[in-house]
VEXBASE-106658 format. One record per residue (C-alpha): x, y, z; residue number from 1; residue in three letters. Coordinates in pm, 1 decimal, always signed. Layout:
REM VEXBASE-106658
PT         u         v         w  resi  resn
PT         X         Y         Z   NUM   ala
...
//
This chain:
REM VEXBASE-106658
PT         u         v         w  resi  resn
PT    +983.7   -2069.0   -1225.6     1   met
PT   +1116.9   -2039.2    -869.7     2   ser
PT   +1099.6   -1708.1    -683.9     3   ser
PT   +1421.2   -1780.9    -490.8     4   thr
PT   +1772.3   -1886.2    -582.4     5   val
PT   +2068.0   -2027.5    -389.6     6   ala
PT   +2347.4   -1784.2    -316.5     7   ala
PT   +2604.5   -1986.7    -509.6     8   lys
PT   +2412.8   -1954.4    -839.3     9   val
PT   +2281.3   -1600.1    -796.9    10   ala
PT   +2361.1   -1381.0   -1095.7    11   lys
PT   +2528.6   -1049.2   -1022.2    12   lys
PT   +2469.9    -758.5    -974.3    13   pro
PT   +2277.8    -788.7    -649.4    14   leu
PT   +2021.4    -545.0    -508.8    15   val
PT   +1948.1    -490.2    -140.9    16   leu
PT   +1580.6    -406.5     -85.7    17   thr
PT   +1426.2    -242.0    +219.6    18   ile
PT   +1049.2    -282.5    +253.7    19   asp
PT    +902.9     -56.0    +522.7    20   val
PT    +543.9    -156.8    +588.6    21   gly
PT    +289.9     -61.7    +852.0    22   thr
PT    +363.7    -375.4   +1055.4    23   ser
PT    +721.6    -470.6    +972.6    24   ser
PT   +1051.6    -378.8    +810.8    25   val
PT   +1215.8    -635.2    +585.0    26   arg
PT   +1555.3    -629.6    +411.3    27   ala
PT   +1623.7    -880.5    +133.1    28   met
PT   +1884.1    -957.6    -130.3    29   leu
PT   +1792.6   -1010.4    -497.4    30   tyr
PT   +1998.1   -1119.7    -794.5    31   asp
PT   +2005.2    -977.1   -1148.5    32   ala
PT   +1704.6   -1192.2   -1251.6    33   his
PT   +1487.0   -1058.8    -968.1    34   gly
PT   +1518.6   -1379.7    -766.0    35   his
PT   +1534.9   -1350.7    -388.0    36   ala
PT   +1853.3   -1509.8    -257.8    37   ile
PT   +1759.9   -1787.2     -19.4    38   his
PT   +1836.8   -1718.4    +344.2    39   gly
PT   +1960.4   -1364.1    +283.5    40   lys
PT   +1699.4   -1153.1    +456.8    41   glu
PT   +1624.2    -975.6    +783.9    42   ala
PT   +1292.8    -887.7    +943.9    43   his
PT   +1177.4    -664.4   +1232.0    44   arg
PT    +813.0    -626.6   +1335.6    45   thr
PT    +655.6    -315.6   +1480.2    46   his
PT    +310.5    -192.3   +1574.4    47   gln
PT    +155.0    +143.7   +1498.3    48   met
PT     +21.6    +342.7   +1793.7    49   arg
PT    -350.8    +410.2   +1794.1    50   ser
PT    -531.2    +685.8   +1983.2    51   thr
PT    -892.0    +714.2   +2094.0    52   glu
PT    -953.4   +1004.1   +1856.9    53   asp
PT    -854.3    +808.5   +1545.1    54   gly
PT    -478.9    +850.4   +1538.2    55   gly
PT    -258.3    +584.0   +1378.5    56   ile
PT    +104.6    +688.4   +1410.6    57   glu
PT    +458.8    +572.6   +1476.9    58   thr
PT    +784.9    +723.6   +1597.6    59   asp
PT   +1026.6    +816.6   +1317.7    60   ala
PT   +1339.5    +750.6   +1525.5    61   leu
PT   +1218.5    +407.5   +1632.4    62   glu
PT   +1117.7    +311.4   +1279.0    63   leu
PT   +1449.6    +432.9   +1139.1    64   phe
PT   +1623.1    +225.3   +1404.9    65   gly
PT   +1442.0     -85.2   +1280.1    66   arg
PT   +1552.5      -5.4    +925.0    67   val
PT   +1918.7     +27.2   +1020.4    68   thr
PT   +1900.6    -286.9   +1236.6    69   ala
PT   +1757.2    -481.4    +941.5    70   cys
PT   +2040.5    -360.1    +717.9    71   ile
PT   +2293.4    -465.7    +982.6    72   asp
PT   +2134.6    -810.5   +1001.6    73   asp
PT   +2110.1    -848.4    +624.0    74   leu
PT   +2472.9    -755.0    +561.5    75   leu
PT   +2579.9    -999.2    +831.5    76   his
PT   +2372.4   -1274.2    +667.1    77   ala
PT   +2507.4   -1180.4    +321.5    78   ala
PT   +2869.9   -1227.0    +422.7    79   gly
PT   +3096.4   -1218.2    +118.8    80   gly
PT   +2800.4   -1148.2    -112.2    81   leu
PT   +2783.6    -791.7     +21.1    82   ala
PT   +3059.3    -679.6    -217.0    83   val
PT   +2832.1    -769.6    -512.6    84   ala
PT   +2554.5    -530.7    -401.8    85   ile
PT   +2526.9    -259.5    -667.3    86   glu
PT   +2207.8     -82.7    -560.2    87   ala
PT   +1981.3     -27.9    -260.2    88   val
PT   +1607.5     -14.8    -335.3    89   ala
PT   +1366.2     +96.5     -61.0    90   pro
PT    +988.4     +96.4     -73.4    91   asp
PT    +763.9    +230.8    +201.6    92   thr
PT    +395.8    +263.1    +283.5    93   phe
PT    +230.1    +547.0     +94.8    94   trp
PT     +38.8    +854.2    +227.8    95   his
PT    +243.9    +931.3    +539.8    96   asn
PT    +397.8   +1250.3    +676.1    97   val
PT    +610.1   +1388.0    +958.1    98   leu
PT    +752.0   +1731.8   +1034.9    99   gly
PT   +1120.1   +1794.1   +1109.9   100   ile
PT   +1314.4   +2089.7   +1250.2   101   ser
PT   +1590.9   +2282.3   +1074.3   102   ala
PT   +1833.0   +2038.6   +1240.3   103   gln
PT   +1645.2   +1735.5   +1104.1   104   gly
PT   +1485.9   +1635.6   +1434.5   105   glu
PT   +1133.0   +1486.0   +1416.4   106   pro
PT    +879.5   +1726.0   +1569.8   107   leu
PT    +574.8   +1510.2   +1498.8   108   thr
PT    +514.6   +1137.2   +1475.7   109   pro
PT    +481.8    +970.9   +1136.9   110   val
PT    +110.0    +995.7   +1059.1   111   leu
PT     -12.2    +708.4    +841.2   112   thr
PT    -288.6    +672.5    +584.0   113   trp
PT    -510.4    +511.8    +848.5   114   ala
PT    -500.7    +819.1   +1075.7   115   asp
PT    -846.5    +979.3   +1054.9   116   thr
PT    -797.5   +1280.2   +1285.2   117   arg
PT    -785.4   +1514.5    +985.4   118   ala
PT   -1148.3   +1437.6    +887.9   119   ala
PT   -1261.7   +1788.8    +978.7   120   gly
PT    -978.5   +1944.5    +781.0   121   ala
PT   -1072.3   +1730.8    +479.3   122   ala
PT   -1430.7   +1851.8    +507.6   123   glu
PT   -1320.1   +2216.3    +518.4   124   ser
PT   -1106.7   +2166.0    +207.9   125   leu
PT   -1404.7   +2011.5     +28.6   126   arg
PT   -1609.1   +2323.0    +109.3   127   arg
PT   -1336.6   +2554.9     -17.4   128   glu
PT   -1220.4   +2371.5    -329.8   129   leu
PT   -1376.1   +2202.0    -630.0   130   asp
PT   -1316.4   +1839.3    -527.8   131   ala
PT   -1367.2   +1712.4    -882.3   132   his
PT   -1099.5   +1941.1   -1026.4   133   ile
PT    -861.4   +1858.3    -740.9   134   val
PT    -905.4   +1487.2    -811.3   135   his
PT    -848.7   +1533.9   -1183.9   136   glu
PT    -524.5   +1715.0   -1109.5   137   arg
PT    -377.5   +1524.3    -814.7   138   thr
PT    -535.3   +1180.0    -859.7   139   gly
PT    -638.7   +1190.6    -492.3   140   cys
PT    -964.6   +1276.4    -319.3   141   val
PT    -990.8   +1528.2     -34.5   142   leu
PT    -979.6   +1272.6    +244.6   143   his
PT    -788.0   +1243.4    +574.1   144   pro
PT    -573.7    +964.1    +428.6   145   ser
PT    -388.5   +1219.9    +217.4   146   tyr
PT    -151.6   +1502.3    +307.7   147   leu
PT    -358.5   +1814.6    +226.7   148   pro
PT    -599.7   +1741.0    +512.8   149   ala
PT    -325.3   +1608.1    +741.1   150   lys
PT    -107.6   +1916.5    +694.4   151   leu
PT    -395.9   +2154.9    +759.3   152   arg
PT    -493.8   +1958.7   +1070.6   153   trp
PT    -134.6   +1954.9   +1195.0   154   leu
PT    -125.2   +2334.4   +1173.1   155   gln
PT    -469.9   +2409.2   +1315.3   156   thr
PT    -596.5   +2142.1   +1555.6   157   glu
PT    -327.0   +1885.3   +1632.1   158   ser
PT    -129.8   +1853.3   +1955.7   159   pro
PT    +172.6   +1967.0   +1751.6   160   trp
PT     +14.5   +2276.6   +1595.3   161   lys
PT    +255.4   +2518.5   +1766.2   162   lys
PT    +556.4   +2327.5   +1633.8   163   ala
PT    +389.1   +2286.0   +1293.6   164   ala
PT    +343.9   +2661.2   +1260.4   165   leu
PT    +670.4   +2784.0   +1408.8   166   his
PT    +933.1   +2509.2   +1425.4   167   ser
PT    +873.5   +2262.8   +1141.1   168   val
PT   +1101.8   +2345.8    +849.2   169   arg
PT   +1023.3   +2050.4    +625.4   170   his
PT    +737.4   +1805.7    +575.5   171   trp
PT    +857.5   +1461.4    +471.4   172   leu
PT    +739.8   +1109.5    +408.6   173   ser
PT    +928.7    +842.4    +600.0   174   phe
PT   +1109.1    +750.0    +275.6   175   ala
PT   +1242.9   +1106.2    +256.5   176   glu
PT   +1336.1   +1098.4    +624.0   177   tyr
PT   +1553.0    +791.8    +556.0   178   met
PT   +1733.1    +969.6    +272.9   179   ile
PT   +1783.0   +1278.1    +488.8   180   met
PT   +1933.1   +1073.1    +771.9   181   arg
PT   +2158.1    +868.2    +543.8   182   leu
PT   +2269.5   +1127.5    +288.9   183   phe
PT   +2185.7   +1469.6    +433.6   184   gly
PT   +1958.6   +1543.2    +134.0   185   lys
PT   +1593.8   +1641.2    +102.2   186   leu
PT   +1480.3   +1432.8    -193.1   187   gln
PT   +1144.5   +1278.3    -279.4   188   cys
PT   +1068.5   +1029.9    -555.1   189   ser
PT    +784.6   +1091.5    -799.3   190   ile
PT    +628.9    +770.4    -668.3   191   ser
PT    +615.4    +879.6    -303.5   192   met
PT    +496.0   +1229.7    -397.6   193   ala
PT    +221.9   +1086.2    -620.0   194   ser
PT     +42.5    +929.5    -323.7   195   gly
PT     +45.0   +1248.3    -119.5   196   ser
PT    -233.3   +1451.7    -280.4   197   gly
PT     +21.9   +1730.0    -332.4   198   leu
PT    +147.7   +1629.1    -678.9   199   leu
PT      +9.6   +1731.4   -1016.7   200   asp
PT      -8.6   +1387.7   -1181.7   201   gln
PT     +10.4   +1537.3   -1530.9   202   his
PT    +325.6   +1748.8   -1486.5   203   thr
PT    +490.7   +1548.0   -1204.2   204   cys
PT    +551.4   +1869.9   -1010.8   205   thr
PT    +423.8   +1990.3    -673.4   206   trp
PT     +69.9   +2123.6    -714.7   207   asp
PT     +95.9   +2495.9    -636.1   208   gln
PT    -280.7   +2548.7    -603.2   209   lys
PT    -302.8   +2280.3    -337.1   210   met
PT      -3.9   +2415.4    -145.9   211   leu
PT    -169.1   +2757.1    -138.8   212   glu
PT    -498.1   +2609.7     -15.7   213   ala
PT    -349.2   +2425.4    +285.8   214   ile
PT    -143.9   +2658.2    +309.1   215   pro
PT    +221.9   +2549.8    +314.5   216   ile
PT    +528.9   +2690.4    +143.1   217   ser
PT    +688.9   +2488.3    -137.4   218   pro
PT   +1017.9   +2550.7     +46.0   219   arg
PT    +901.1   +2306.3    +312.7   220   thr
PT    +889.0   +2020.0     +59.4   221   leu
PT   +1172.8   +1812.4     -82.8   222   ser
PT   +1316.5   +1826.8    -431.5   223   glu
PT   +1140.5   +1587.1    -668.4   224   leu
PT   +1404.5   +1357.8    -816.6   225   asp
PT   +1407.4    +985.2    -898.2   226   asp
PT   +1787.3    +973.7    -937.4   227   ala
PT   +1968.4    +756.5    -683.1   228   pro
PT   +2182.4    +906.8    -407.0   229   cys
PT   +2546.4    +810.7    -360.0   230   arg
PT   +2791.1    +864.2     -76.4   231   gly
PT   +2648.6    +774.5    +264.4   232   leu
PT   +2721.5   +1015.2    +547.9   233   leu
PT   +3036.4    +913.0    +741.3   234   pro
PT   +2846.0    +747.0   +1028.0   235   glu
PT   +2673.9    +504.0    +791.2   236   phe
PT   +2961.2    +471.0    +542.1   237   ala
PT   +3172.8    +340.0    +830.0   238   thr
PT   +2891.6    +115.4    +950.3   239   arg
PT   +2818.2     -28.6    +602.5   240   trp
PT   +3131.1      +4.9    +385.9   241   pro
PT   +2981.3    -222.3    +116.7   242   ala
PT   +2701.0     +32.8     +65.6   243   leu
PT   +2903.1    +352.3    +102.9   244   ala
PT   +2912.5    +443.8    -267.7   245   gln
PT   +2643.8    +229.4    -434.0   246   val
PT   +2334.4    +400.5    -581.9   247   pro
PT   +2058.9    +426.2    -322.1   248   trp
PT   +1715.7    +502.8    -466.4   249   phe
PT   +1489.0    +753.1    -288.5   250   pro
PT   +1208.3    +502.9    -236.0   251   gly
PT    +895.4    +391.5    -420.9   252   trp
PT    +543.2    +355.6    -285.8   253   gly
PT    +487.0      -4.9    -177.2   254   asp
PT    +167.8     -35.9    -382.3   255   gly
PT    +359.7     +45.9    -699.1   256   ala
PT    +637.2    -201.4    -625.2   257   thr
PT    +384.8    -470.0    -529.1   258   ser
PT    +235.1    -451.3    -878.0   259   asn
PT    +578.8    -466.9   -1038.7   260   val
PT    +687.6    -757.7    -820.7   261   gly
PT    +375.4    -960.5    -897.4   262   ser
PT    +413.7    -904.7   -1272.4   263   gly
PT    +120.5    -664.1   -1313.3   264   cys
PT    +280.6    -392.9   -1526.4   265   val
PT     +38.5    -364.1   -1819.9   266   ser
PT    -329.5    -282.0   -1867.3   267   lys
PT    -424.3    -647.6   -1911.2   268   asp
PT    -306.6    -750.2   -1561.3   269   lys
PT    -491.9    -644.7   -1245.5   270   val
PT    -324.9    -688.3    -907.8   271   ala
PT    -554.4    -780.6    -619.1   272   leu
PT    -374.2    -750.2    -285.8   273   met
PT    -492.2    -819.6     +67.3   274   val
PT    -256.2    -748.6    +353.9   275   gly
PT    -353.2    -535.7    +651.7   276   thr
PT    -564.4    -335.7    +408.6   277   ser
PT    -665.3    -421.4     +52.7   278   gly
PT    -608.4    -279.6    -293.2   279   ala
PT    -678.5    -344.2    -659.3   280   met
PT    -432.5    -176.6    -897.7   281   arg
PT    -318.9    -156.7   -1258.6   282   val
PT     +18.9     -21.7   -1378.0   283   val
PT    +101.1     +87.5   -1730.6   284   trp
PT    +326.4    +328.4   -1919.1   285   ala
PT    +157.1    +636.9   -2063.0   286   thr
PT    +233.4    +994.3   -2160.6   287   asn
PT    -103.5   +1123.6   -2044.4   288   gln
PT    -379.8    +989.7   -1825.9   289   val
PT    -746.8   +1061.7   -1766.9   290   thr
PT    -835.1    +994.0   -1403.0   291   ile
PT   -1178.5    +833.2   -1343.8   292   pro
PT   -1384.4    +998.9   -1071.5   293   ser
PT   -1411.9    +702.1    -832.0   294   arg
PT   -1057.3    +567.1    -867.1   295   leu
PT    -723.6    +710.5    -757.1   296   trp
PT    -416.2    +755.7    -971.5   297   cys
PT     -55.9    +756.8    -845.0   298   tyr
PT    +274.8    +683.6   -1016.2   299   arg
PT    +554.7    +429.8   -1029.2   300   val
PT    +771.9    +698.1   -1187.1   301   asp
PT    +742.6    +983.0   -1437.6   302   ala
PT    +641.0    +747.9   -1720.1   303   arg
PT    +422.2    +486.8   -1547.1   304   arg
PT     +93.1    +535.1   -1363.6   305   val
PT     -76.6    +324.8   -1095.3   306   val
PT    -456.5    +334.7   -1105.5   307   met
PT    -697.5    +161.4    -873.3   308   gly
PT    -876.8    +165.4    -541.7   309   gly
PT    -795.6     +83.5    -180.9   310   ala
PT    -989.6     -77.6    +102.5   311   leu
PT    -906.9     +25.8    +458.0   312   ser
PT   -1042.9    -307.9    +575.9   313   asn
PT    -861.7    -622.2    +464.7   314   gly
PT    -662.0    -857.9    +682.7   315   gly
PT    -717.6    -623.7    +978.4   316   asn
PT   -1093.5    -691.0    +957.9   317   phe
PT   -1036.0   -1066.0    +940.4   318   ile
PT    -797.1   -1053.8   +1238.4   319   asp
PT   -1057.7    -859.4   +1436.0   320   trp
PT   -1325.6   -1115.8   +1351.3   321   leu
PT   -1097.0   -1399.5   +1453.6   322   cys
PT   -1016.4   -1238.1   +1789.3   323   ala
PT   -1372.1   -1122.2   +1862.9   324   thr
PT   -1531.2   -1454.0   +1770.3   325   leu
PT   -1256.5   -1640.1   +1961.7   326   arg
PT   -1175.2   -1858.4   +1666.2   327   leu
PT    -849.1   -2054.5   +1656.1   328   pro
PT    -547.7   -1858.1   +1531.8   329   his
PT    -427.4   -2159.2   +1334.3   330   asp
PT    -484.7   -2082.1    +964.7   331   arg
PT    -558.7   -2443.6    +872.0   332   asp
PT    -829.9   -2458.5   +1137.9   333   ala
PT    -978.9   -2131.6   +1012.6   334   gln
PT    -981.9   -2261.5    +656.3   335   glu
PT   -1151.7   -2582.9    +762.8   336   ala
PT   -1416.0   -2387.4    +955.0   337   ala
PT   -1487.9   -2162.5    +656.6   338   met
PT   -1499.8   -2450.6    +413.3   339   ala
PT   -1784.1   -2610.0    +611.2   340   lys
PT   -2004.7   -2304.6    +554.4   341   val
PT   -2174.9   -2263.1    +219.1   342   gly
PT   -2184.1   -1939.5     +15.1   343   pro
PT   -2403.5   -1680.7    +191.1   344   asp
PT   -2527.0   -1968.1    +407.1   345   gln
PT   -2649.2   -1757.2    +698.6   346   ala
PT   -2786.3   -1475.1    +484.3   347   gly
PT   -2574.9   -1217.6    +667.4   348   leu
PT   -2507.8    -872.7    +524.1   349   thr
PT   -2193.0    -700.9    +650.2   350   ile
PT   -2046.6    -358.6    +583.8   351   leu
PT   -1683.1    -424.5    +686.3   352   pro
PT   -1587.7     -64.3    +770.2   353   phe
PT   -1414.6     -98.9   +1106.1   354   leu
PT   -1145.6    +143.8    +984.5   355   ala
PT   -1376.3    +369.4    +784.0   356   gly
PT   -1410.2    +362.0    +406.6   357   glu
PT   -1172.9    +465.2    +132.7   358   arg
PT   -1269.0    +335.8    -212.9   359   ser
PT   -1523.4    +369.4    -346.9   360   thr
PT   -1726.2    +619.8    -143.1   361   gly
PT   -1447.5    +762.9     +78.2   362   trp
PT   -1668.5    +803.3    +385.4   363   his
PT   -1424.9    +836.0    +674.3   364   val
PT   -1705.8    +808.0    +931.9   365   asp
PT   -1840.3    +480.1    +790.5   366   ala
PT   -1848.5    +202.8   +1048.7   367   arg
PT   -1904.4    -170.6   +1038.3   368   ala
PT   -2258.2    -306.8   +1034.0   369   thr
PT   -2374.9    -666.4   +1079.3   370   phe
PT   -2727.6    -737.0    +960.8   371   ser
PT   -2929.9   -1056.9    +962.0   372   gly
PT   -2792.3   -1234.0   +1270.4   373   met
PT   -3016.0   -1452.1   +1485.9   374   ser
PT   -2981.7   -1676.2   +1789.8   375   leu
PT   -2881.7   -1954.8   +1552.5   376   his
PT   -2598.1   -1766.6   +1381.4   377   thr
PT   -2266.4   -1943.6   +1438.1   378   gln
PT   -1919.6   -1784.0   +1468.5   379   pro
PT   -1798.7   -1972.1   +1160.9   380   glu
PT   -2085.8   -1826.1    +957.0   381   glu
PT   -1998.0   -1471.8   +1066.2   382   ile
PT   -1630.2   -1538.3    +988.8   383   phe
PT   -1707.1   -1655.4    +636.9   384   arg
PT   -1956.2   -1373.4    +579.1   385   ala
PT   -1680.6   -1125.7    +673.3   386   gly
PT   -1461.5   -1262.7    +395.1   387   his
PT   -1754.9   -1244.5    +155.0   388   glu
PT   -1820.6    -882.1    +253.5   389   ala
PT   -1467.6    -777.0    +158.6   390   ile
PT   -1497.4    -971.0    -167.3   391   ala
PT   -1806.1    -766.2    -259.4   392   tyr
PT   -1609.1    -442.7    -206.0   393   arg
PT   -1341.8    -573.7    -444.0   394   phe
PT   -1613.6    -653.2    -698.8   395   ala
PT   -1710.4    -284.0    -705.2   396   leu
PT   -1347.4    -186.1    -769.1   397   leu
PT   -1314.3    -447.0   -1041.9   398   tyr
PT   -1619.9    -312.3   -1224.1   399   gln
PT   -1474.3     +40.2   -1219.6   400   leu
PT   -1132.3     -73.4   -1338.1   401   leu
PT   -1272.9    -292.8   -1614.9   402   arg
PT   -1422.0     +18.8   -1773.6   403   ala
PT   -1069.1    +164.7   -1804.9   404   glu
PT    -880.7    -147.0   -1918.4   405   leu
PT    -830.2    -377.2   -2211.1   406   glu
PT   -1115.3    -613.2   -2291.1   407   ser
PT    -930.2    -914.2   -2151.5   408   gly
PT    -767.3    -894.9   -1810.0   409   thr
PT    -588.8   -1136.0   -1579.1   410   asp
PT    -632.9   -1093.6   -1203.5   411   val
PT    -322.4   -1175.9    -999.6   412   ile
PT    -362.4   -1219.2    -623.6   413   ala
PT     -97.4   -1130.9    -367.2   414   ser
PT     -65.8   -1043.7      +0.4   415   gly
PT     -16.5   -1272.5    +298.4   416   gly
PT    -373.6   -1239.8    +428.3   417   ala
PT    -510.6   -1371.8     +99.2   418   leu
PT    -253.6   -1619.5     -29.1   419   leu
PT    -283.5   -1832.6    +284.9   420   his
PT    -656.5   -1885.3    +220.6   421   ser
PT    -755.1   -2098.1     -80.5   422   pro
PT   -1117.9   -2071.6     +34.6   423   val
PT   -1102.4   -1691.0      +8.9   424   trp
PT    -927.2   -1705.2    -328.2   425   leu
PT   -1202.0   -1928.3    -468.6   426   gln
PT   -1464.7   -1700.5    -314.9   427   met
PT   -1311.1   -1395.0    -484.4   428   leu
PT   -1305.1   -1577.0    -817.1   429   ser
PT   -1674.2   -1658.4    -775.9   430   asp
PT   -1765.1   -1304.3    -670.7   431   val
PT   -1561.6   -1128.6    -941.3   432   leu
PT   -1673.7   -1396.6   -1190.6   433   glu
PT   -1326.0   -1424.3   -1336.7   434   thr
PT   -1019.5   -1644.1   -1301.7   435   thr
PT    -781.8   -1539.1   -1023.5   436   ile
PT    -423.9   -1664.0   -1023.7   437   thr
PT    -229.6   -1674.0    -699.9   438   ala
PT    +114.6   -1517.7    -713.3   439   ser
PT    +386.3   -1728.6    -554.5   440   val
PT    +617.1   -1432.0    -503.1   441   val
PT    +649.9   -1423.7    -123.1   442   pro
PT    +739.1   -1052.3    -101.4   443   glu
PT    +602.2    -875.7    -409.4   444   ala
PT    +685.3    -523.0    -290.1   445   ser
PT   +1048.8    -610.7    -225.9   446   ser
PT   +1082.7    -788.9    -559.2   447   arg
PT    +925.8    -494.1    -740.2   448   gly
PT   +1171.6    -251.5    -581.6   449   ala
PT   +1458.4    -478.0    -688.7   450   ala
PT   +1334.4    -492.6   -1048.4   451   leu
PT   +1291.9    -115.5   -1070.4   452   leu
PT   +1646.2     -67.6    -939.7   453   ala
PT   +1785.6    -327.6   -1182.1   454   leu
PT   +1615.6    -147.0   -1470.0   455   glu
PT   +1748.7    +190.9   -1356.1   456   ala
PT   +2111.0     +71.9   -1332.5   457   ile
PT   +2087.5    -103.1   -1671.7   458   gly
PT   +2106.3    -460.6   -1545.5   459   ala
PT   +1772.6    -540.6   -1716.3   460   ile
PT   +1623.6    -357.1   -2012.8   461   ser
PT   +1260.1    -337.9   -1896.1   462   asp
PT   +1064.1    -457.5   -1593.7   463   ile
PT    +804.0    -601.0   -1832.9   464   arg
PT   +1052.3    -870.4   -1933.4   465   gly
PT   +1073.1   -1017.1   -1581.6   466   ser
PT    +781.0   -1256.2   -1552.8   467   asp
PT    +663.2   -1333.5   -1203.2   468   ala
PT    +612.5   -1696.1   -1098.7   469   pro
PT    +246.8   -1794.5   -1067.7   470   met
PT     +66.5   -2054.8    -862.2   471   gly
PT    -283.5   -2201.8    -858.7   472   thr
PT    -551.9   -2055.3   -1086.0   473   ala
PT    -902.3   -2034.9    -936.8   474   tyr
PT   -1189.3   -2037.8   -1186.2   475   thr
PT   -1541.7   -1918.4   -1099.8   476   pro
PT   -1819.6   -2158.4   -1007.0   477   asn
PT   -2121.3   -2023.3   -1193.8   478   ile
PT   -2376.9   -2153.0    -943.5   479   asp
PT   -2193.1   -1993.5    -652.7   480   gln
PT   -2148.7   -1671.2    -849.0   481   ser
PT   -2527.9   -1641.1    -874.1   482   lys
PT   -2560.6   -1673.3    -496.1   483   ile
PT   -2293.2   -1412.5    -433.6   484   tyr
PT   -2449.1   -1174.6    -686.5   485   arg
PT   -2770.2   -1160.2    -480.9   486   arg
PT   -2575.7   -1117.9    -155.2   487   ala
PT   -2368.1    -836.4    -306.8   488   ala
PT   -2689.5    -659.7    -403.0   489   glu
PT   -2805.6    -678.6     -40.1   490   arg
PT   -2477.4    -522.6     +69.3   491   gln
PT   -2515.0    -242.8    -184.8   492   arg
PT   -2870.4    -174.4     -66.6   493   ala
PT   -2762.0    -161.2    +298.7   494   leu
PT   -2471.7     +65.9    +204.1   495   tyr
PT   -2703.5    +303.4     +20.1   496   asp
PT   -2933.6    +328.3    +322.0   497   ile
PT   -2678.0    +352.6    +603.9   498   leu
PT   -2369.8    +508.6    +443.1   499   ile
PT   -2478.9    +705.0    +137.7   500   glu
PT   -2812.8    +792.6    +292.8   501   gly
PT   -2651.6    +892.8    +620.0   502   gly
PT   -2413.5   +1126.8    +437.5   503   asn
PT   -2660.9   +1283.9    +197.6   504   ser
//
């Protein structure tokens, strides 16, 4: 099955998707079967700003400008196909927040999940609240990645604390900011709210106890509503007449749409994604959910949950290794260099926490450690050991998820950092000791948003009926699995000493 289709055979209705990630914005066009229409896409890159004190942020106006520019470019590329667009389906990165004035002007940057400046606020919340009960209710831990700590920090310690206390009228995710700019409405999807740490996962309403603890008023938050908006404000209706009256969805979290787009929408399919960061997730429909202590739980919508874990260090760690070790940037050359090194060949033990730790221990102050190097250690050995180190972190997530899932599970791999590396895919199969199948969907998040929109407008009956195309299956090598098992134990022992022991 192909993941793309020529424009002349695309089945209507069409969906325009907008994928807002931490490194790029991408607009694409999909047909009624969830196939990307060849050549009908637009792409703008951007880079988050980092600060010495742990800030990772971006400017809302600049990011919104990239979104609108991508839509301009996509509609130009679509030509006559634009009249067949019957829905707009955005997805954006989860766990972000900005404050706006009564006039809708941004008063803070967009703070992302990777921003760690709220670590102190997270610690104070952990002292004040029962973290276990909070997790059971919200599906999120008390950690600077999430909004409770960020909002307290914004009001008490941040450079914008005066504005946060006196001038900010609403706290929004970037997805909500887009809707506000385009439609003049304050509306948040269940999906975006579910990754905030402010939502009661069981009732799909704002968690009043958490709002009181921060504290913020519920009046500063948007209305929770998954219904699409219609009727662009005049400025944008004139700019994009083809989109003026079509349903425009309020935006899903990109992790949820990535699972949908890669075909992982039941308890027997686990999505393993490596992009800038990493994640392992399962999506399924349920009326009630019990949230395991070491995993998070968000939502696709009011009737589907997303359960899993996230690694702050994925492709970003590999990029850092490549630059620091002065390895070639050519992927084929990197693959060849890794392939020459055997499993755990140099006996290195690496804790890959350059950006701190999220799952499974959630230690924001964790930092990378390299153990076992000697004068004979080669750059290629360190590079391969870095990939192995991330694989061992995924193995911990897989063990936790397996306890919550069906007895038989398929692992589907996605994400540009992973799919371009057959060596890493085989390594992950060996480490997890299970078959891993590579997805051939080039943009899983965009495809997932398209499928959810098609389901909502009645063009397809259920997202579960839209199988995703699959590529190569990697099966575990038992001998190599034994080697990796011993190396993973070394990593766990080092973690217990340096990370768990240092935080006890």
